[in-house]
N, C-alpha and C positions, 0 to 999 in steps of 0.2 A: 776779649772774645768771649770768655766764659761769662762775664757779666752780661753781655748782650743776649747770650743764649738763655740765661736765667731770667732776664727781663721779658724776652719773647715767650718763654714757657709760662711765666706768671700771667702775662697778658692773655695768652690763649686760654689758660684755666679760668680767668675772670670772665672772658667772653663766653665760654661754655657754661659757666655757672649762671650767667645772666639769661641765656637761651633756655636752659633746662627747665626752670620754673614755669615759663610760658607754655612749653610743650606739655608739662605735667598738668597744668591747669586745663588745657584743652582736652587732654586725655580724660581727666576726671569728669569734666562736663559732658563729654561724649558718652562716657559710661552711664552717667545719670540720665541722659536723654534716651538711651536705647529702650525701645518698647513702643507701645501704641498709645496715642494721645487723642482724646475726643475733644472736638471743638465745642466749647460751651457758650462762647459769646464772641461776636464780631461787631466792632464799631468802625465804620468807614466814613471819614470826614464828618464826624458828628452824627451820623445816622446809624442807629442800631439795626443790624440785620435780624429779621425775624427768626425766632428759634426754630420754626418749622423748616426754614431754608438751610439751616446748618446742622440739624440733628443727626444726619447720617455721615458727616464728615469726620475723617480720622487722618492723623499724620502718623506714619510709622517710621521710626528712626532705627537704623542699624549703625554700625561703627562708621560706615562710609556713605550711606545713602539716606535719602528722605523721600518717602512715597506718600502721595496724597490719595486717599480713597474716599469714594462716596458709596455707601452701602457695601456691596461685595466687589465693586469694580475699582481697580486701581486706575486712577485718572492720569497721574503723572509721577515720574520719578526724577530725582535730581541728586547730584552730589551736594555736599555742604562742607563748609569750613567754619570753625569757631575761632573767635579771638576774645576770650574772657578777660584779657588784661585791659581791655577798653572799658570805659564807663559811660553809658551802659554798654554791656557786652555786645560784640558784633557776631552776626551769622551771615555768611554769604551762601546763597543757594545757587547752584550752577547746573545748567542743563542746556538742551537744544530746543529752540522754537523756530519753526519754519526753516529748519536746516542750519540755523545760526546758533553759535554759542552765546548763551545769555547768562549774566550774573545778576541776581536780584539781591542787592545789599539790604540787610535787615538788622534789627536789634533784637535781643532776647533777654529775658529775665527768667531764671529758673529757681523756684522756691519749693523744694520737696516735690509734691505731686501737682504743682501748678506751673505751667509754662506760658509766658507771654511772648508773642511774636509781633513785631511791628515793621511794616515796610511801606513804601510810598504807594499811593493809589494809582499812580501813573506808570506802573511797571510795564504796562502795555499802552501803546499809543496808536490809535486807528487800527486796533486789532493786531499790531505787530510789536515785537519787543522794543521798548524804549532804550536806545543805546546810551542815553545820557542820564540813566537812572541815578538818583542821588540817595544816599543813606539818610534815614531819619536821624535827628539829633536827640530825640527823647521818645520814650514809650508813650505815644499819645495818638488816639484816633479821633480826637475831638473836632468840632466844627472849625473849618479853616486850616486844619493841619495838613490836608492833602494826603493823609496817611490812613492805613488800615491797622487796627490793633485787634489781635486775636488772643483769646484766653483759652487755654487747653487744659484738660485734666487727664492725668495718667489713668489708663484703664488697667485694672488689676487682672493678672492672668487667670 
């Protein structure tokens, strides 16, 4: 009986040890993301979006939310979840569109003051959320990818 308790305790400790690093990595990346990020380039399925069209766009990350702004107007807010254990790292944006819960699965790469976000270009279909949204497999907005790649730079306070 004591041996089984010891084995169960050991198994529980190993399980907790395996989960803790993933939680720590997510927490660290969230801390690095907090702040305002300016969109500096967007490539959608091989087409560069003109700088004039994106110059006023910002993404503001808090510990739990992601808000998109254009100029002084907040356009949309969403929750988000990170999984930095994946390669490339995953970011799921969650929110409501037309009263429905929507998850936009994306990829991200964070390197100091540069953030890359990549998601499928078909996250909306016929103006409505695409319920069969697929996660990109790589950070790519090139022709034929069907994806959007955004590059953002951290704004200094």
